[in-house]
C-alpha positions as CSV (number, residue, x, y, z in Angstrom):
1,M,-146.5,-137.5,-84.0
2,P,-149.1,-140.6,-83.5
3,I,-152.7,-139.9,-83.6
4,R,-154.3,-139.7,-80.6
5,K,-157.5,-138.3,-78.6
6,L,-157.4,-134.7,-77.3
7,P,-158.1,-134.4,-73.6
8,V,-161.0,-132.9,-72.6
9,H,-160.1,-129.9,-71.0
10,L,-157.9,-129.2,-74.1
11,V,-160.8,-129.7,-76.1
12,N,-163.0,-127.3,-74.3
13,Q,-159.9,-125.1,-74.6
14,I,-159.8,-125.2,-78.6
15,A,-163.5,-124.5,-78.5
16,A,-163.0,-121.7,-75.9
17,G,-160.6,-120.2,-78.5
18,E,-163.7,-120.1,-80.9
19,V,-166.7,-118.7,-78.6
20,I,-164.7,-116.5,-76.2
21,E,-162.9,-113.6,-77.8
22,R,-163.2,-111.2,-75.3
23,P,-165.2,-110.3,-71.8
24,A,-168.4,-109.0,-74.2
25,S,-168.3,-112.9,-75.6
26,I,-169.3,-114.3,-72.3
27,V,-171.6,-111.9,-71.5
28,K,-173.0,-112.4,-74.8
29,E,-173.4,-115.9,-74.4
30,L,-174.9,-116.0,-70.5
31,V,-177.7,-113.4,-71.6
32,E,-178.7,-115.3,-74.2
33,N,-179.1,-118.8,-72.1
34,S,-181.1,-116.5,-69.5
35,L,-183.3,-115.2,-72.3
36,D,-183.8,-118.7,-73.4
37,A,-184.7,-119.5,-70.1
38,G,-187.9,-117.1,-69.9
39,A,-186.1,-114.5,-68.1
40,R,-188.0,-111.5,-67.3
41,R,-185.4,-109.1,-65.8
42,I,-181.5,-109.9,-66.2
43,R,-179.1,-107.8,-64.4
44,I,-175.2,-108.2,-65.6
45,E,-172.6,-106.8,-63.0
46,V,-168.9,-106.5,-64.6
47,E,-165.5,-105.7,-62.8
48,R,-162.2,-104.6,-64.2
49,G,-164.0,-104.5,-67.6
50,G,-164.9,-108.2,-67.4
51,A,-161.2,-109.6,-66.5
52,R,-161.7,-110.1,-63.0
53,R,-165.6,-111.2,-62.9
54,I,-169.0,-111.6,-64.9
55,R,-172.2,-112.3,-62.9
56,V,-175.5,-112.5,-64.6
57,T,-178.4,-113.0,-62.5
58,D,-181.9,-114.1,-64.1
59,D,-185.1,-114.8,-63.0
60,G,-186.0,-117.7,-65.9
61,C,-186.9,-121.2,-65.2
62,G,-183.8,-122.4,-63.9
63,I,-181.7,-125.8,-64.0
64,T,-183.0,-128.9,-61.8
65,R,-179.9,-130.4,-59.5
66,D,-179.5,-133.0,-61.6
67,E,-178.7,-131.2,-64.7
68,L,-176.4,-128.7,-62.9
69,T,-173.2,-130.4,-63.6
70,L,-174.2,-132.3,-66.9
71,A,-174.7,-128.3,-68.0
72,L,-171.2,-127.8,-67.6
73,S,-170.1,-131.1,-69.8
74,A,-169.3,-130.8,-73.5
75,H,-172.1,-130.4,-76.3
76,A,-174.9,-130.7,-73.1
77,T,-178.4,-128.9,-74.1
78,S,-181.9,-128.9,-74.1
79,K,-182.6,-126.7,-76.8
80,I,-182.3,-129.4,-79.6
81,T,-182.7,-133.2,-79.6
82,S,-182.6,-134.0,-83.4
83,L,-181.4,-132.5,-86.4
84,D,-185.2,-131.3,-87.3
85,D,-184.7,-129.3,-84.5
86,L,-181.4,-128.2,-85.6
87,E,-183.3,-127.1,-88.9
88,G,-185.6,-125.0,-87.5
89,V,-183.8,-123.7,-84.0
90,A,-185.3,-121.0,-82.7
91,T,-183.4,-120.2,-79.7
92,L,-180.2,-118.2,-79.5
93,G,-178.0,-121.0,-78.0
94,F,-178.2,-124.5,-78.7
95,R,-174.9,-126.0,-79.3
96,G,-173.9,-126.8,-75.8
97,E,-170.4,-125.5,-75.9
98,A,-170.8,-122.2,-74.2
99,L,-170.5,-122.7,-70.6
100,P,-168.4,-126.2,-70.8
101,S,-165.8,-123.5,-73.1
102,I,-166.1,-120.6,-70.5
103,A,-165.4,-123.3,-67.3
104,S,-162.1,-124.3,-69.1
105,V,-160.6,-121.0,-69.2
106,S,-162.2,-119.4,-65.9
107,R,-163.0,-119.9,-62.4
108,L,-167.2,-120.2,-62.7
109,R,-169.9,-120.6,-60.1
110,L,-173.3,-121.7,-61.5
111,A,-176.4,-121.7,-59.1
112,S,-179.8,-122.2,-59.8
113,R,-183.2,-122.4,-58.2
114,P,-186.2,-124.0,-60.7
115,G,-189.5,-122.6,-60.3
116,G,-192.0,-124.4,-57.1
117,A,-188.3,-125.9,-55.8
118,D,-187.9,-125.6,-52.3
119,S,-184.0,-124.7,-52.6
120,G,-181.4,-124.1,-54.9
121,Y,-178.0,-126.0,-56.1
122,E,-174.7,-124.4,-57.0
123,V,-171.8,-125.8,-58.8
124,E,-168.3,-124.5,-59.1
125,A,-165.7,-125.4,-61.6
126,E,-161.7,-124.5,-62.3
127,G,-160.2,-124.8,-65.4
128,G,-162.6,-127.5,-66.4
129,S,-162.9,-129.4,-63.4
130,V,-166.5,-129.3,-62.2
131,G,-167.3,-129.9,-58.5
132,D,-170.6,-131.8,-56.7
133,A,-173.7,-130.0,-56.6
134,R,-174.3,-128.3,-53.1
135,P,-177.3,-126.7,-51.7
136,A,-177.6,-122.5,-52.1
137,G,-180.2,-120.0,-50.7
138,M,-181.6,-118.1,-53.4
139,P,-184.4,-116.7,-55.1
140,E,-186.0,-119.1,-58.1
141,G,-184.2,-118.5,-61.3
142,T,-180.0,-118.7,-62.3
143,V,-176.7,-116.8,-61.3
144,I,-173.4,-117.6,-63.2
145,E,-170.0,-116.1,-61.7
146,V,-167.3,-116.0,-63.6
147,R,-164.1,-114.5,-62.1
148,D,-160.5,-114.4,-63.6
149,L,-161.1,-114.8,-67.1
150,F,-158.1,-116.4,-69.0
151,Y,-156.0,-117.3,-65.5
152,N,-155.1,-120.6,-66.9
153,T,-154.2,-119.4,-70.7
154,P,-151.7,-116.1,-70.1
155,A,-151.2,-115.5,-73.6
156,R,-155.0,-115.1,-74.3
157,R,-154.9,-112.7,-71.4
158,K,-152.3,-110.5,-73.1
159,F,-154.8,-109.9,-75.6
160,M,-157.3,-108.0,-73.7
161,R,-157.4,-104.4,-74.1
162,T,-158.2,-101.9,-70.9
163,E,-160.9,-102.3,-68.6
164,R,-162.4,-99.3,-70.6
165,T,-162.3,-100.6,-73.8
166,E,-163.6,-103.8,-72.7
167,F,-166.6,-102.7,-70.9
168,G,-167.3,-100.7,-74.1
169,H,-167.6,-103.7,-76.0
170,I,-170.1,-105.0,-73.3
171,D,-172.0,-102.0,-72.9
172,D,-172.7,-102.1,-76.7
173,L,-173.6,-105.8,-76.6
174,I,-176.2,-104.9,-74.2
175,K,-177.9,-101.8,-75.7
176,R,-178.3,-104.8,-79.0
177,L,-180.0,-107.1,-76.7
178,A,-181.9,-104.8,-75.2
179,L,-183.6,-103.8,-78.8
180,A,-183.9,-107.2,-79.4
181,R,-185.7,-107.9,-76.5
182,M,-188.0,-104.9,-75.8
183,D,-190.1,-107.3,-73.0
184,V,-186.9,-107.9,-70.7
185,G,-186.0,-105.2,-68.4
186,I,-182.2,-105.3,-68.3
187,D,-179.5,-103.8,-65.6
188,L,-175.6,-103.4,-66.2
189,A,-173.1,-102.3,-63.3
190,H,-169.3,-102.0,-63.6
191,D,-167.5,-102.0,-60.8
192,G,-170.5,-101.9,-58.1
193,R,-172.0,-98.5,-60.1
194,V,-175.0,-99.1,-62.2
195,V,-174.2,-97.7,-66.1
196,R,-177.6,-99.0,-67.5
197,S,-181.1,-99.7,-66.1
198,L,-183.9,-100.5,-68.8
199,G,-187.1,-101.6,-67.6
200,P,-189.8,-103.5,-70.0
201,A,-191.1,-101.8,-72.9
202,A,-194.5,-102.7,-73.0
203,D,-196.1,-100.1,-75.0
204,E,-195.0,-98.1,-78.1
205,A,-194.2,-95.0,-75.6
206,S,-191.9,-97.1,-73.6
207,R,-190.3,-99.0,-76.6
208,N,-189.5,-95.6,-78.3
209,R,-187.9,-94.6,-74.8
210,R,-185.5,-97.8,-75.0
211,V,-184.5,-97.1,-78.6
212,A,-183.7,-93.1,-77.7
213,A,-181.8,-95.1,-74.6
214,V,-179.7,-97.1,-77.0
215,C,-179.9,-95.3,-80.2
216,G,-180.1,-91.5,-79.0
217,D,-182.4,-88.8,-78.8
218,A,-181.3,-87.2,-82.1
219,F,-181.9,-90.7,-83.5
220,M,-185.3,-90.8,-82.7
221,A,-185.9,-87.4,-84.1
222,Q,-185.2,-88.3,-87.7
223,A,-186.3,-91.9,-87.2
224,I,-188.9,-93.6,-89.5
225,E,-190.7,-96.5,-88.1
226,L,-191.5,-99.1,-90.6
227,D,-193.8,-102.3,-89.9
228,E,-194.2,-104.3,-93.3
229,A,-195.3,-108.1,-93.9
230,H,-194.9,-109.8,-97.4
231,A,-194.6,-113.6,-98.2
232,G,-194.1,-114.9,-94.5
233,L,-191.7,-112.2,-93.9
234,R,-192.3,-109.3,-91.3
235,L,-189.7,-106.1,-90.9
236,I,-190.1,-103.8,-87.9
237,G,-188.1,-101.3,-86.5
238,W,-186.7,-97.7,-87.2
239,I,-184.3,-96.2,-89.8
240,A,-182.9,-92.5,-89.5
241,R,-183.7,-90.0,-92.7
242,P,-180.3,-89.2,-94.8
243,G,-179.9,-86.3,-92.8
244,F,-179.1,-88.6,-89.8
245,S,-176.3,-90.3,-91.4
246,R,-172.9,-91.3,-89.8
247,S,-169.1,-90.8,-90.6
248,Q,-169.1,-94.8,-89.3
249,A,-171.7,-97.6,-89.3
250,D,-171.6,-97.3,-85.4
251,L,-175.5,-97.2,-85.4
252,Q,-176.3,-100.0,-87.5
253,F,-178.5,-102.9,-85.6
254,F,-180.3,-105.5,-87.4
255,F,-181.9,-108.7,-86.1
256,V,-183.1,-112.1,-87.4
257,N,-185.8,-113.4,-85.1
258,G,-184.4,-111.6,-81.9
259,R,-180.6,-112.8,-83.3
260,L,-177.7,-109.8,-83.6
261,V,-176.1,-110.6,-86.9
262,R,-174.0,-109.0,-89.3
263,D,-174.7,-110.0,-93.2
264,R,-173.5,-109.4,-96.7
265,L,-176.5,-109.8,-98.3
266,V,-178.6,-107.4,-95.6
267,A,-176.2,-104.7,-95.4
268,H,-176.3,-104.7,-99.7
269,A,-179.9,-104.2,-99.3
270,V,-179.9,-101.6,-97.0
271,R,-177.0,-99.5,-98.9
272,Q,-178.8,-100.0,-102.1
273,A,-181.9,-98.5,-100.6
274,Y,-180.0,-95.2,-99.3
275,R,-178.0,-95.1,-102.6
276,D,-179.3,-91.8,-104.5
277,V,-180.0,-90.0,-100.6
278,L,-176.8,-90.6,-98.6
279,Y,-174.0,-88.4,-99.0
280,H,-170.5,-90.0,-100.0
281,G,-169.0,-91.9,-97.6
282,R,-171.6,-91.8,-95.0
283,H,-173.3,-94.7,-92.9
284,P,-177.2,-95.1,-92.3
285,A,-178.4,-95.1,-89.1
286,F,-181.1,-97.8,-88.3
287,A,-182.7,-100.9,-86.0
288,L,-184.1,-103.4,-87.8
289,M,-186.3,-106.9,-86.7
290,L,-186.8,-109.4,-89.3
291,E,-189.1,-112.0,-88.4
292,L,-189.6,-115.3,-90.7
293,D,-190.2,-118.8,-89.9
294,P,-186.9,-120.4,-88.3
295,Q,-186.7,-123.1,-90.9
296,R,-186.2,-120.5,-93.5
297,V,-182.9,-119.3,-92.0
298,D,-179.8,-121.7,-91.0
299,V,-178.2,-119.3,-88.1
300,N,-175.5,-122.4,-87.3
301,V,-173.2,-121.0,-90.1
302,H,-170.7,-119.7,-87.5
303,P,-169.3,-120.4,-83.9
304,Q,-170.4,-117.1,-82.5
305,K,-173.7,-117.3,-84.8
306,H,-173.0,-113.5,-86.0
307,E,-174.1,-114.7,-89.9
308,V,-177.0,-116.5,-90.6
309,R,-177.7,-117.9,-94.3
310,F,-181.4,-117.5,-95.9
311,R,-183.0,-120.1,-97.5
312,D,-184.3,-117.7,-100.3
313,G,-181.9,-114.9,-100.1
314,R,-183.2,-113.0,-103.1
315,L,-186.8,-112.9,-101.6
316,V,-185.4,-111.4,-98.5
317,H,-182.7,-108.5,-99.9
318,D,-185.7,-107.4,-102.6
319,F,-188.1,-107.6,-99.4
320,L,-186.0,-105.4,-97.4
321,F,-184.5,-102.9,-100.4
322,K,-188.3,-102.2,-101.5
323,T,-189.9,-101.6,-97.8
324,I,-186.6,-99.0,-96.7
325,H,-186.7,-97.8,-100.1
326,H,-190.2,-97.2,-100.5
327,A,-190.2,-95.3,-96.7
328,L,-187.3,-93.3,-97.8
329,S,-189.2,-91.8,-101.1
330,D,-191.9,-90.2,-98.5
331,T,-188.7,-88.2,-96.7
332,R,-190.1,-84.6,-98.2
333,P,-191.5,-81.7,-96.6
334,G,-194.9,-82.3,-95.2
335,S,-194.6,-86.3,-95.7
336,E,-197.8,-87.2,-94.1
337,A,-200.5,-87.7,-96.7
338,A,-203.0,-85.2,-95.6
339,Q,-200.6,-82.7,-95.8
340,V,-199.9,-83.2,-99.1
341,A,-203.1,-83.6,-100.4
342,A,-203.8,-80.2,-99.1
343,A,-201.1,-78.6,-100.6
344,S,-201.7,-80.4,-103.5
345,R,-205.6,-79.1,-103.4
346,A,-204.5,-75.2,-102.7
347,H,-202.7,-75.3,-105.8
348,A,-204.2,-77.9,-108.2
349,G,-203.5,-76.4,-111.8
350,A,-200.5,-74.7,-111.0
351,P,-197.3,-75.3,-113.5
352,A,-194.2,-77.7,-111.9
353,F,-191.3,-75.6,-111.7
354,G,-189.3,-76.1,-114.7
355,Q,-192.2,-77.1,-116.7
356,G,-193.7,-73.9,-117.9
357,Q,-195.0,-72.9,-121.5
358,G,-191.4,-72.5,-123.2
359,S,-189.4,-75.0,-121.4
360,P,-187.5,-76.9,-124.2
361,Q,-188.3,-80.0,-122.5
362,A,-191.1,-80.0,-120.7
363,G,-191.7,-82.9,-118.2
364,L,-187.8,-83.3,-117.9
365,G,-186.9,-80.5,-116.3
366,L,-184.6,-79.4,-118.4
367,G,-183.9,-75.9,-119.6
368,V,-184.0,-74.2,-116.7
369,A,-180.2,-73.1,-116.2
370,E,-181.0,-71.2,-119.3
371,T,-184.6,-69.8,-119.0
372,V,-187.0,-69.8,-115.9
373,S,-190.8,-69.7,-117.3
374,R,-193.1,-67.2,-115.4
375,Y,-195.9,-68.9,-113.7
376,A,-199.7,-68.5,-113.0
377,E,-199.8,-67.0,-109.6
378,L,-199.9,-69.0,-106.4
379,A,-199.3,-66.5,-103.5
380,R,-200.2,-63.1,-104.4
381,A,-198.3,-61.8,-101.5
382,P,-195.9,-63.2,-98.8
383,D,-198.5,-61.8,-96.2
384,A,-201.2,-64.3,-97.8
385,L,-200.1,-66.4,-94.9
386,N,-201.7,-64.6,-92.6
387,D,-205.0,-64.9,-94.2
388,R,-204.7,-68.6,-94.2
389,A,-206.2,-71.1,-91.7
390,G,-202.8,-72.8,-90.3
391,D,-204.0,-76.5,-91.8
392,D,-204.1,-74.9,-95.2
393,V,-200.6,-73.2,-94.8
394,P,-198.5,-75.7,-97.3
395,P,-195.4,-77.3,-95.6
396,L,-193.0,-75.3,-97.1
397,G,-194.7,-72.3,-96.6
398,F,-194.6,-69.2,-99.1
399,A,-191.7,-67.7,-100.4
400,V,-190.6,-64.3,-98.9
401,A,-187.2,-63.6,-100.1
402,Q,-184.2,-64.8,-102.1
403,I,-180.7,-64.6,-100.4
404,H,-177.4,-63.9,-102.8
405,G,-179.4,-66.0,-105.3
406,V,-178.2,-69.0,-103.6
407,F,-181.2,-69.6,-100.6
408,I,-185.1,-69.2,-101.1
409,L,-186.5,-67.8,-97.9
410,A,-190.3,-68.7,-97.0
411,E,-192.9,-68.3,-93.8
412,N,-194.6,-71.2,-93.0
413,A,-196.7,-72.4,-89.8
414,D,-194.0,-73.0,-87.6
415,G,-191.5,-70.3,-88.4
416,M,-189.0,-69.8,-91.2
417,V,-188.1,-72.1,-93.8
418,V,-184.1,-71.9,-95.8
419,V,-184.0,-73.8,-98.9
420,D,-181.1,-74.2,-101.2
421,M,-182.5,-73.6,-104.4
422,H,-180.0,-75.8,-106.4
423,A,-180.0,-78.7,-104.7
424,A,-183.9,-78.9,-104.1
425,H,-184.3,-78.3,-108.0
426,E,-181.5,-80.9,-108.5
427,R,-183.6,-83.7,-106.4
428,I,-186.8,-82.7,-108.4
429,V,-185.5,-82.8,-112.0
430,Y,-183.5,-86.2,-111.0
431,E,-186.8,-87.8,-109.9
432,Q,-188.5,-86.5,-113.1
433,L,-185.4,-88.0,-115.2
434,K,-185.9,-91.5,-113.4
435,Q,-189.5,-91.3,-114.1
436,A,-189.2,-90.6,-117.6
437,W,-186.2,-93.5,-118.0
438,R,-188.9,-96.3,-116.4
439,E,-191.3,-95.4,-119.0
440,E,-189.2,-95.7,-121.7
441,R,-186.2,-98.1,-120.5
442,V,-186.5,-100.8,-123.4
443,R,-184.9,-98.2,-125.5
444,S,-181.4,-99.5,-126.4
445,Q,-178.2,-98.3,-128.3
446,Q,-176.9,-101.0,-131.3
447,L,-173.1,-101.4,-131.0
448,L,-171.4,-101.0,-134.3
449,V,-169.0,-103.6,-133.8
450,P,-170.0,-105.8,-131.2
451,E,-167.6,-106.7,-128.3
452,R,-166.4,-110.3,-127.1
453,I,-165.7,-110.3,-123.5
454,A,-164.2,-113.1,-121.4
455,V,-166.8,-114.4,-118.2
456,S,-166.8,-117.4,-115.6
457,E,-168.6,-120.6,-116.5
458,R,-170.9,-119.4,-113.5
459,E,-171.6,-116.1,-114.9
460,A,-172.6,-117.8,-118.3
461,R,-175.2,-119.7,-116.7
462,A,-176.3,-116.8,-114.7
463,L,-176.9,-114.6,-118.3
464,E,-178.5,-117.8,-119.6
465,A,-180.9,-117.5,-116.6
466,H,-181.8,-113.8,-116.6
467,V,-181.2,-112.8,-120.7
468,A,-184.7,-111.9,-121.1
469,G,-184.2,-109.6,-117.9
470,L,-181.1,-108.2,-119.4
471,R,-183.1,-107.1,-122.4
472,R,-185.9,-105.6,-120.8
473,L,-182.9,-103.1,-119.5
474,G,-181.7,-102.1,-123.1
475,F,-179.1,-105.1,-123.2
476,E,-178.8,-107.9,-126.0
477,L,-175.9,-110.1,-124.8
478,G,-175.3,-113.7,-126.1
479,L,-173.0,-116.6,-125.5
480,A,-169.9,-117.0,-127.6
481,G,-168.9,-120.3,-125.9
482,P,-168.6,-121.3,-122.2
483,E,-166.7,-118.8,-121.2
484,S,-167.5,-115.7,-123.7
485,V,-170.0,-113.4,-124.2
486,V,-170.9,-111.0,-127.1
487,I,-172.5,-107.3,-126.2
488,R,-174.5,-106.3,-129.3
489,S,-176.2,-103.4,-127.6
490,V,-176.6,-101.5,-124.4
491,P,-178.9,-99.1,-122.9
492,A,-179.1,-95.7,-125.1
493,L,-178.3,-93.6,-121.8
494,L,-175.6,-95.5,-121.1
495,S,-174.0,-95.5,-124.3
496,R,-170.9,-94.0,-123.4
497,A,-170.4,-95.9,-120.2
498,D,-168.0,-98.4,-120.1
499,G,-170.2,-101.6,-121.3
500,P,-167.6,-104.2,-121.2
501,G,-166.8,-103.4,-117.5
502,L,-170.8,-102.8,-116.5
503,V,-171.6,-106.2,-118.1
504,R,-169.0,-107.8,-115.9
505,D,-170.2,-106.5,-112.6
506,V,-173.5,-107.0,-113.9
507,L,-172.7,-110.6,-114.1
508,A,-171.2,-111.0,-110.6
509,D,-173.7,-109.3,-108.9
510,L,-176.4,-112.1,-110.8
511,V,-174.1,-114.9,-109.7
512,E,-173.3,-113.4,-105.7
513,L,-177.3,-112.2,-105.2
514,G,-179.6,-113.7,-107.9
515,Q,-180.0,-109.9,-109.3
516,S,-178.5,-106.7,-109.9
517,Q,-179.1,-102.9,-109.1
518,R,-175.6,-102.2,-110.8
519,I,-177.2,-101.2,-114.2
520,D,-179.6,-98.8,-112.0
521,A,-176.5,-97.6,-110.0
522,V,-174.8,-96.6,-113.0
523,L,-177.9,-95.2,-114.6
524,D,-178.5,-93.0,-111.3
525,E,-175.2,-91.8,-111.1
526,L,-175.8,-90.7,-115.3
527,L,-179.4,-88.8,-114.2
528,S,-177.7,-87.2,-111.4
529,T,-174.9,-85.6,-113.1
530,I,-177.6,-84.6,-116.1
531,A,-180.1,-83.2,-113.5
532,C,-177.1,-81.2,-111.8
533,H,-176.1,-79.4,-115.0
534,G,-179.9,-79.1,-115.9
535,S,-181.2,-77.2,-112.4
536,V,-181.4,-74.0,-111.7
537,R,-177.7,-72.4,-110.8
538,A,-176.9,-70.5,-107.9
539,N,-177.2,-66.4,-108.4
540,R,-180.3,-66.8,-110.7
541,R,-182.7,-64.4,-109.5
542,L,-186.1,-65.7,-108.8
543,N,-189.7,-64.0,-108.4
544,I,-192.1,-64.8,-106.1
545,D,-194.0,-66.8,-108.1
546,E,-190.9,-68.6,-109.3
547,M,-189.7,-69.0,-105.9
548,N,-193.1,-70.8,-104.5
549,A,-193.2,-72.5,-107.7
550,L,-190.4,-74.8,-106.7
551,L,-191.4,-74.9,-103.1
552,R,-194.4,-76.9,-104.1
553,D,-192.6,-79.0,-106.2
554,M,-190.4,-79.9,-103.4
555,E,-193.8,-81.1,-101.5
556,R,-195.0,-83.5,-104.5
557,T,-191.4,-84.9,-105.0
558,E,-189.9,-88.1,-103.7
559,R,-186.8,-88.1,-101.4
560,S,-187.0,-83.8,-101.6
561,D,-185.1,-83.8,-98.5
562,Q,-181.8,-84.5,-99.7
563,C,-180.4,-83.7,-103.4
564,N,-178.9,-86.3,-105.4
565,H,-175.7,-86.4,-103.5
566,G,-177.2,-86.7,-100.0
567,R,-177.3,-83.0,-99.2
568,P,-180.2,-81.3,-97.1
569,T,-182.3,-79.0,-99.4
570,W,-183.7,-77.2,-96.2
571,V,-184.2,-76.8,-93.0
572,Q,-186.9,-75.6,-90.7
573,L,-186.2,-73.2,-88.1
574,D,-189.6,-73.0,-85.6
575,M,-190.2,-69.8,-83.6
576,K,-188.8,-71.1,-80.4
577,A,-185.1,-71.8,-82.2
578,L,-185.6,-67.8,-83.5
579,D,-186.6,-66.6,-79.9
580,R,-183.3,-68.4,-78.6
581,L,-181.1,-66.7,-81.4
582,F,-182.0,-63.6,-80.2
583,L,-182.5,-64.4,-76.7
584,R,-186.1,-63.5,-76.4
585,G,-188.2,-64.3,-73.3
586,Q,-184.5,-64.7,-71.5
């Protein structure tokens, strides 16, 4: 076939294949245009899952009569004029492909009235053919109506799912956009029935209500709010405590400058932050917004703008990881600073559980499985709770009894606390082991026979750039050629691990991310195993003082809401819950 220029309508249909995956794709493009136009209220009306009709109405700045037809032509936009604008684009849409692509596979009506104009104007397009502008009575803003989607491309229409499925995708999209722009009111209707009506959220209470409306009340009940800034980056939003994990990644919302994205670097940072507090196979829940200079992120790397590329990916990764990791470190009973301080003052000088005289490895919490030392008085009797003011009662209260050698029952100011003593002590020992490792992490084990492994040239260059950092972690590595590495020593605690495999994984991470937590991950797994075997076992009888010592250590230990495997360590039953169990007052 000879080379020839494609017809304009075919070019737009090809572009539509990239931009328009399903009706939700159209809603995304139109609502983002409304947001870019400064709309304060947006209404989305959908019929038959979007296949029959999609109508988006906003109160934004509007489009002048002369620009209505131009808006439906390819690569026409008001959002960029030069390469400099593209490198620092701050709007959600900017390619100028969406409207002509949508018009090429549907029957489209575009009506708009700019602020201060006497009247509005409208144009209609069918299959890419655009008519003339004519007057239209309407309030200020813009209305775009898309009917009979894919009427002229039946092959694409066959791939559409049921109405319920397609509307589900639209509803999910609106929930995400509602989180990104709290200041905008959004209404969604399906087949004439209002499904979602979200007013603008101007204060903290209304923002919390919007998050609860999108993510659920259960999420908000377990949410930790973040607002941290560093090096020109700001992270705000909510992360769920590990106890609110999910079987799938269906409650994960991440926005960059208001744009919803799916990014491997972000996913890796969040996964690493939750690494040792999440049950295996579970997924964290979060709604996070990252703000940074638009010139530090490239949003023009995907036709649907789902992905971004950070100019300094390592800085972003570290910032996300450290912020979330620090927030999760405070998931412990009574984590508020005042409560922890009060508990510490009330029991100053009390020995930590597993660290009494006679403990064979004091400071590491080991040896408890064999012997549990007696402790100084922590609570003379369970009824000591009645003699104290509410503010002086520790978050976990005072031990009352032990059930089947597995659970500790305690009474606090709110009601009853049930503690899994093995899970709780496992976390305590694990955190003590990690601290001890951090203080002596330069210790390494020399190999009797150095091992040589084959690597790629990129991995060899990564080793040259990070050899000093790896040495501080206990690795002594050297180049034996352009694609060969010699392993001379490894961290002492990892001497029995797969050294060559670990080094290969670390170098692969360094190439991909510029850093690696692979060593920490393997080390955490090893220390977790040690902690599990070194923790007090089930059916071990403890006296009241020993149980109270464990409760106090839980209140002092980071992440003690979960054991090393992500299981909860304690639950609270307040008086209302206990009353409901026995139908009291009903």
